[in-house]
C-alpha positions in Angstrom: 177.8 18.1 221.2 180.2 21.1 221.2 183.0 19.5 223.2 183.0 16.3 220.6 183.2 18.6 217.9 185.8 20.9 219.6 188.0 17.8 220.2 187.8 16.5 217.0 189.0 19.9 215.4 192.0 19.7 217.8 191.0 22.9 219.8 192.1 23.4 223.2 188.6 24.9 223.8 185.6 23.8 226.7 182.1 24.4 226.5 180.3 25.3 229.6 176.6 25.9 230.5 175.7 28.9 232.9 172.4 29.7 234.1 172.1 33.9 234.0 169.0 35.7 234.9 168.0 38.3 232.3 168.4 41.0 234.6 172.3 39.8 234.7 172.6 39.3 231.0 174.6 42.5 230.4 176.9 41.8 233.3 177.5 38.2 232.0 178.5 39.4 228.6 180.9 41.8 230.0 182.3 39.4 232.1 182.9 37.2 229.3 184.7 39.8 227.3 186.8 40.4 230.3 187.9 36.8 230.4 188.2 36.7 226.6 186.0 34.0 225.9 186.0 32.9 222.4 182.4 32.8 221.9 178.7 32.1 223.7 175.5 30.7 222.8 172.2 32.1 224.2 169.1 30.6 224.7 165.4 31.6 226.1 165.0 34.5 227.1 168.4 36.0 226.2 167.9 35.8 222.1 166.0 38.9 222.0 167.8 40.9 225.1 171.1 40.5 223.1 170.2 42.4 220.1 170.8 45.5 222.1 173.9 44.2 224.0 176.2 43.3 221.2 178.5 45.7 219.5 177.5 44.7 216.0 175.3 42.5 214.4 175.9 39.9 211.5 173.2 40.1 208.7 171.6 37.0 210.0 170.9 38.6 213.5 169.4 41.5 211.5 167.5 39.7 209.3 165.8 37.4 211.9 165.7 40.1 214.8 167.5 37.6 217.4 171.0 36.6 218.6 171.8 32.9 219.8 175.7 33.2 219.2 178.1 35.6 220.0 181.7 35.8 218.7 184.4 37.7 220.7 186.6 39.6 218.2 190.0 41.5 218.6 191.3 44.2 216.4 194.8 43.3 215.0 197.6 45.6 214.0 196.1 46.2 210.6 192.9 47.1 211.8 191.1 44.0 211.3 188.5 42.5 213.4 189.1 38.8 213.7 188.0 35.9 216.2 189.9 35.9 219.5 191.4 32.8 218.9 193.6 34.1 216.4 195.3 36.1 219.2 197.4 33.5 220.8 200.6 35.4 222.2 199.0 38.9 222.8 195.9 40.2 223.7 194.1 42.6 221.7 193.7 46.2 222.9 189.9 46.4 221.7 187.3 43.4 222.2 184.0 43.5 220.5 180.9 41.3 220.6 179.3 40.3 217.2 176.0 38.8 217.2 174.8 35.8 214.9 171.5 34.0 214.5 172.0 30.4 213.3 168.5 29.0 214.5 166.6 30.1 211.2 168.7 28.0 208.7 169.0 25.1 211.2 164.8 24.7 211.8 164.5 24.9 207.9 167.5 22.0 207.3 165.9 20.0 210.2 162.2 20.1 208.8 163.4 19.3 205.2 165.5 16.4 206.5 163.7 14.9 208.9 160.1 15.4 207.7 161.0 15.3 203.8 159.0 18.3 203.7 159.3 21.3 201.2 158.0 24.6 202.6 157.3 26.6 199.5 153.5 26.8 199.2 152.6 25.0 202.4 150.3 25.8 205.2 151.8 25.7 208.3 150.8 26.3 211.7 153.0 27.9 214.3 152.6 27.6 218.1 154.6 30.2 220.0 155.7 33.8 218.8 158.6 34.3 221.2 162.3 34.3 220.1 162.5 30.9 218.4 158.7 31.5 217.2 159.7 34.6 215.8 162.8 33.4 214.2 160.8 30.5 212.3 157.8 32.5 211.3 160.2 35.0 209.5 162.1 32.1 208.1 158.9 30.3 206.8 157.6 33.4 205.2 161.1 34.0 203.6 160.7 30.6 201.9 157.2 31.6 200.6 154.9 29.4 202.7 151.2 30.3 201.2 149.7 30.3 204.5 150.9 30.9 208.0 148.6 30.4 211.3 150.2 32.2 214.4 148.9 31.0 217.7 150.4 32.6 220.9 149.6 33.1 224.5 149.6 36.8 224.0 148.1 38.0 221.0 149.5 41.4 221.0 152.9 39.6 220.3 151.6 37.5 217.6 149.7 40.6 216.2 153.2 42.5 216.1 154.9 39.7 214.1 152.1 39.5 211.8 152.4 42.9 210.7 156.3 42.4 210.4 155.8 39.6 208.1 152.9 41.2 206.1 155.6 44.4 205.5 158.4 41.9 204.5 156.6 39.3 202.8 153.2 40.5 201.5 152.5 37.4 199.5 152.3 35.4 202.5 148.7 34.9 204.1 148.8 35.2 208.1 145.9 34.6 210.4 146.1 35.0 214.1 144.0 31.9 214.6 143.9 28.2 213.9 143.1 26.9 210.4 140.1 25.2 209.2 141.1 22.2 207.1 144.2 20.6 206.8 147.9 22.0 207.3 151.0 20.4 205.9 153.0 21.1 209.2 152.3 22.1 212.7 155.3 23.4 214.8 155.5 23.8 218.3 157.9 26.5 219.3 156.8 27.0 223.1 158.0 25.3 226.2 154.8 23.4 226.8 156.3 19.8 226.8 159.4 20.1 228.6 157.8 19.0 231.8 156.0 15.7 232.1 152.5 17.5 233.5 152.5 20.1 231.0 149.4 20.3 228.6 149.5 20.1 224.9 150.6 23.3 223.4 147.5 23.0 221.0 143.9 23.6 221.9 142.2 20.4 221.0 138.8 21.9 220.9 140.0 24.3 218.1 142.4 21.8 216.2 142.9 18.5 215.6 146.5 17.0 215.2 144.5 14.8 212.3 144.3 18.2 210.6 148.2 18.2 210.3 150.3 15.9 208.1 153.3 16.5 209.9 154.3 17.6 213.6 157.6 19.2 214.5 158.4 19.8 218.1 161.3 22.2 218.8 161.8 20.6 222.2 164.2 17.4 222.1 164.4 16.2 225.4 162.2 14.3 226.3 162.7 12.8 222.8 159.1 12.3 222.2 156.9 14.9 224.1 153.3 14.5 224.5 152.5 16.3 221.6 154.6 14.4 219.1 153.2 10.9 221.0 149.7 12.4 220.3 150.5 13.5 216.5 152.0 10.0 215.9 148.9 8.5 217.3 146.9 10.6 214.7 148.7 9.4 211.8 151.5 12.5 211.4 154.7 12.5 210.6 156.6 13.7 213.5 160.2 15.2 214.5 161.7 16.6 217.6 164.0 19.3 217.6 167.5 17.5 217.8 168.3 18.3 214.0 167.6 22.1 214.7 169.9 21.5 218.0 172.5 20.1 216.0 172.8 22.3 212.8 172.7 25.7 215.0 175.5 24.5 216.9 177.6 23.0 214.3 177.0 26.5 212.6 178.1 28.4 215.8 181.2 26.2 216.0 182.1 27.4 212.5 181.5 30.8 213.4 183.9 30.6 216.4 186.5 28.3 214.7 186.4 29.4 211.1 186.6 25.6 210.3 184.2 23.3 208.9 182.2 21.3 211.5 182.6 17.9 212.1 178.5 17.3 211.8 178.3 13.7 212.3 180.7 13.4 215.2 178.6 16.1 216.9 175.2 14.4 216.0 176.8 11.1 217.3 177.6 13.0 220.8 174.2 14.5 220.7 172.0 11.6 220.2 173.8 9.5 222.8 173.2 12.4 225.4 169.5 12.4 224.5 168.7 9.1 223.8 171.2 7.3 226.0 
């Protein structure tokens, strides 16, 4: 997806994936700075850790409390910070890391487009309160959902998130439990479903998928997780995380390049890779 987008923009860049242990993240960021990378994306579990490792946070990262995109910036002769791609002939003396979050807007756009769902006034069940779950919960609250039901393996983490939402969005009702009655949307923000033998992320004894009008799974590979298959069988509208992946990536490319992302070209490359 990113390489297709970069090629379409005529950028002599290459997007590569590296596995980095959490304890090595700071060293990896320092190495990327030394090699004068243009930017980075971070995934689980680095999104929360990177908050304290970048030099400056964009408003998006401050608002949602997680970093999934980093732009390396240099200071020019006039003292302004610019993306490193502006320094083609001479390397800047100082380089800083600015952290962004492109996940929040991406999940909202994907839910609206793929499920044709308006979130204002909705009742939503959110499974998972980690990096992606936390950002999603805060974004949902900012969209004035009526009720948000948080279910997480660690109750303390869900409780901390609920307290933050109550402080920032007091009009939103928060419960740390499964809902009674119907919800407009159930979202899986856990990793359950990545492996074929994973159990469903929802406790079938406490919540039936028939209670959900729509189900969104952030996992995009496999394209249909066991959760989505069960939700479809229960009569729910369903969508996977492909749209979220696309839109967060397109925004990241715009942050690095300063150019509008070729979204449809990126979508075609992504769909070809995921669906074959």
